[in-house]
Backbone bond lengths (Angstrom), bond angles and torsions (degrees), N, CA, C in turn:
res aa  C-N    CA-C-N  psi(-1)  N-CA   C-N-CA  omega(-1)  CA-C   N-CA-C  phi
1 X - - - 1.446 - - 1.525 109.20 -
2 X 1.313 116.95 137.46 1.455 123.25 -179.39 1.517 110.10 -87.22
3 X 1.315 115.97 135.25 1.460 121.10 176.08 1.524 107.83 -86.72
4 X 1.335 116.74 112.40 1.459 121.13 -178.34 1.520 108.98 -113.71
5 X 1.305 116.91 133.72 1.461 120.40 174.95 1.521 108.36 -106.97
6 X 1.306 115.33 146.78 1.464 121.17 -179.93 1.511 108.33 -93.80
7 X 1.305 115.70 126.19 1.458 121.23 177.45 1.518 107.92 -98.51
8 X 1.326 115.65 129.88 1.455 120.77 -179.75 1.520 108.82 -104.90
9 X 1.302 117.35 99.06 1.457 122.43 179.90 1.522 109.07 -106.41
10 X 1.344 117.24 147.70 1.465 119.35 177.97 1.520 111.78 -61.34
11 X 1.315 115.61 139.51 1.459 122.59 175.16 1.514 107.61 -133.02
12 X 1.323 116.80 168.41 1.467 120.43 175.90 1.511 108.40 -104.86
13 X 1.333 115.17 135.87 1.451 120.76 -178.60 1.523 110.10 -133.07
14 X 1.316 114.47 164.05 1.460 122.60 172.38 1.521 106.00 -136.31
15 X 1.337 116.90 114.35 1.459 120.12 -175.53 1.521 111.64 -138.09
16 X 1.326 115.51 157.80 1.459 122.56 171.92 1.518 107.45 -100.32
17 X 1.342 116.49 134.69 1.454 121.86 -177.67 1.521 109.27 -134.88
18 X 1.321 117.32 105.72 1.469 120.97 176.60 1.529 112.40 46.26
19 X 1.301 116.64 54.98 1.466 124.12 178.59 1.521 113.88 68.51
20 X 1.315 118.75 11.87 1.451 121.92 169.94 1.524 107.18 -119.59
21 X 1.328 116.88 166.99 1.456 120.57 -179.90 1.518 110.04 -124.36
22 X 1.314 115.37 154.54 1.464 121.95 177.25 1.516 108.65 -139.44
23 X 1.332 115.36 133.39 1.461 121.92 172.81 1.511 107.09 -131.01
24 X 1.320 116.29 126.72 1.454 118.23 177.98 1.502 113.39 155.86
25 X 1.328 114.34 -159.49 1.450 121.56 -176.94 1.519 112.48 -68.42
26 X 1.328 114.81 149.94 1.461 121.87 -176.42 1.517 107.17 -146.36
27 X 1.329 116.84 130.08 1.460 120.52 179.85 1.515 109.02 -147.30
28 X 1.296 116.96 130.39 1.470 123.58 177.18 1.530 111.51 53.87
29 X 1.350 116.24 38.96 1.449 120.78 176.35 1.516 115.51 78.42
30 X 1.347 117.46 14.52 1.470 121.38 -178.51 1.524 110.67 -136.94
31 X 1.341 115.74 157.32 1.461 120.86 173.76 1.530 107.62 -62.33
32 X 1.332 116.61 133.36 1.457 120.25 -177.32 1.523 109.56 -158.76
33 X 1.331 117.37 132.58 1.460 121.36 -175.41 1.526 108.97 90.86
34 X 1.324 116.81 -158.86 1.466 120.04 -178.90 1.525 110.28 -77.90
35 X 1.359 115.15 139.25 1.451 119.82 176.86 1.514 112.75 -158.77
36 X 1.329 115.26 167.74 1.461 122.81 177.72 1.523 107.40 -127.58
37 X 1.336 115.59 124.19 1.468 120.10 176.27 1.515 108.56 -118.59
38 X 1.329 115.16 126.85 1.460 121.97 176.94 1.521 106.96 -110.12
39 X 1.327 115.41 118.20 1.461 122.25 -176.71 1.526 110.71 -86.80
40 X 1.304 116.51 155.68 1.465 121.77 -177.99 1.523 112.23 -63.90
41 X 1.342 118.52 -23.03 1.466 121.33 179.30 1.529 113.08 -84.70
42 X 1.352 117.23 -0.88 1.462 121.19 178.63 1.516 114.33 101.95
43 X 1.327 118.44 -10.44 1.456 121.33 176.20 1.526 109.44 -68.50
44 X 1.349 116.24 151.67 1.467 121.65 178.63 1.523 109.35 -138.11
45 X 1.318 116.37 133.62 1.465 121.47 172.21 1.518 108.43 -116.54
46 X 1.344 114.86 130.11 1.458 121.86 175.15 1.518 106.75 -126.08
47 X 1.330 115.90 118.26 1.451 117.32 179.25 1.511 112.84 163.18
48 X 1.319 114.40 -159.98 1.453 122.07 -174.31 1.528 112.22 -85.59
49 X 1.318 114.06 146.98 1.463 123.04 175.29 1.519 108.39 -126.49
50 X 1.321 115.22 151.42 1.461 121.63 173.03 1.520 107.14 -142.90
51 X 1.314 116.61 122.91 1.468 122.08 179.11 1.526 112.99 52.67
52 X 1.329 116.47 38.81 1.460 121.40 175.48 1.513 115.73 88.74
53 X 1.329 118.30 -5.33 1.474 122.50 -177.66 1.524 110.88 -113.69
54 X 1.339 116.82 152.16 1.459 121.10 171.63 1.533 106.00 -61.94
55 X 1.322 116.26 124.50 1.459 119.07 -174.34 1.524 108.73 -159.82
56 X 1.328 117.05 119.36 1.467 121.71 -175.63 1.515 108.99 114.27
57 X 1.312 117.37 -147.17 1.460 121.98 179.99 1.523 110.55 -90.59
58 X 1.350 115.50 141.20 1.448 118.81 178.23 1.511 112.85 -170.70
59 X 1.322 114.15 177.97 1.464 122.14 177.78 1.522 107.92 -135.18
60 X 1.337 115.88 123.85 1.463 121.81 177.37 1.520 107.05 -110.92
61 X 1.339 115.96 114.98 1.457 121.68 -179.54 1.524 109.22 -106.11
62 X 1.325 115.38 124.87 1.463 121.17 179.43 1.525 110.01 -83.94
63 X 1.317 116.52 157.91 1.466 121.43 -176.37 1.519 112.37 -61.35
64 X 1.346 118.32 -23.58 1.473 120.78 178.74 1.524 112.56 -84.06
65 X 1.346 117.41 -1.83 1.461 121.71 178.41 1.516 114.52 100.63
66 X 1.342 118.86 -17.35 1.459 120.43 173.11 1.523 108.35 -61.08
67 X 1.337 116.22 150.99 1.461 117.61 174.51 1.514 111.74 -148.77
68 X 1.314 114.04 154.89 1.465 123.13 172.16 1.516 106.66 -115.48
69 X 1.325 116.01 131.01 1.466 120.90 177.22 1.516 107.30 -129.68
70 X 1.330 114.93 124.14 1.451 118.22 -179.87 1.508 112.03 161.22
71 X 1.337 114.89 -144.48 1.455 121.27 -175.61 1.521 111.53 -92.09
72 X 1.333 114.39 144.18 1.457 123.11 176.48 1.521 108.04 -125.31
73 X 1.327 115.43 150.24 1.457 120.45 173.94 1.517 109.26 -146.15
74 X 1.311 115.84 123.60 1.476 122.19 178.54 1.523 113.06 51.78
75 X 1.340 116.86 37.66 1.453 121.68 176.45 1.517 115.24 90.50
76 X 1.313 118.15 -2.72 1.472 122.68 -178.65 1.521 111.82 -107.12
77 X 1.363 116.64 154.87 1.454 121.57 163.98 1.532 103.13 -68.90
78 X 1.311 116.29 115.16 1.461 118.05 -176.26 1.515 109.53 -154.51
79 X 1.335 115.52 127.35 1.454 121.78 -175.83 1.518 108.70 108.93
80 X 1.306 116.86 -148.77 1.459 121.60 -179.36 1.523 110.43 -86.60
81 X 1.337 115.84 134.10 1.454 119.24 179.92 1.506 112.65 -167.51
82 X 1.327 114.79 173.21 1.464 122.00 -176.88 1.522 109.46 -135.48
83 X 1.337 115.98 128.12 1.471 122.76 174.68 1.521 106.52 -102.53
84 X 1.324 115.78 122.83 1.461 120.76 179.54 1.521 109.10 -112.42
85 X 1.339 115.85 129.88 1.468 120.99 178.25 1.521 109.42 -87.48
86 X 1.318 117.02 128.49 1.459 122.69 -174.82 1.527 113.16 -65.92
87 X 1.326 117.66 -32.26 1.465 120.63 -173.84 1.528 113.74 -89.63
88 X 1.322 117.28 8.97 1.464 119.71 179.11 1.524 109.74 -160.17
89 X 1.318 115.40 -179.23 1.460 120.57 176.76 1.524 111.17 -94.40
90 X 1.318 117.96 11.88 1.459 120.78 -177.93 1.526 111.07 -86.53
91 X 1.311 114.29 155.09 1.458 120.70 -179.86 1.530 109.85 -158.92
92 X 1.322 115.31 164.73 1.459 123.48 171.76 1.517 106.11 -115.94
93 X 1.312 116.85 126.73 1.456 120.21 179.65 1.510 109.42 -131.60
94 X 1.319 116.17 133.08 1.455 120.04 179.33 1.511 111.19 154.46
95 X 1.328 115.00 -143.18 1.453 121.53 -175.24 1.525 111.32 -94.76
96 X 1.331 115.84 138.86 1.458 123.65 179.65 1.520 108.99 -124.18
97 X 1.347 115.91 147.87 1.455 121.27 175.58 1.520 108.56 -141.00
98 X 1.330 116.65 120.84 1.466 123.73 -179.25 1.533 112.11 45.66
99 X 1.323 115.80 53.61 1.474 125.64 177.19 1.523 114.52 73.31
100 X 1.305 118.93 2.03 1.473 121.90 -179.33 1.530 109.90 -106.81
101 X 1.351 114.76 136.55 1.465 120.90 176.77 1.522 109.08 -74.84
102 X 1.325 117.00 123.73 1.462 122.09 -179.87 1.520 110.71 -93.37
103 X 1.315 117.42 -39.88 1.466 121.67 178.95 1.511 111.44 140.32
104 X 1.324 113.51 -175.03 1.464 120.55 -177.51 1.503 111.07 -77.65
C-alpha cells in the first residue's frame, strides 16, 4: 500500500452560503487569501481571509453605504482603520479593537 499525503493548497472557488455568496481563495475547507463575500442583507466584504475569518486588510461595506476600511483580525475590525459614514463627510479614523473604536 502506498502512503499518500494530502496537500492543501489554496484554490479559488465560487459558492453560495446561506443566501450569501463567496468568491475567492479556499484552503483546507475554509475561506483563505483574498475573497469577496456578499451577504443576503446587502453587506459586502472585500479583502483578506485567514482560516475562514476576515483577517488582514479589507473593506466591509454596509447596505446603508457606511464602510470600514482597514485591518481585520479573526473576523473583527482590529488594528488601524477608518469608518466612513455614507450620509456625510464624517468618519472615525484610528485604532479599533474587536469592532470597537478605541481612538486616534
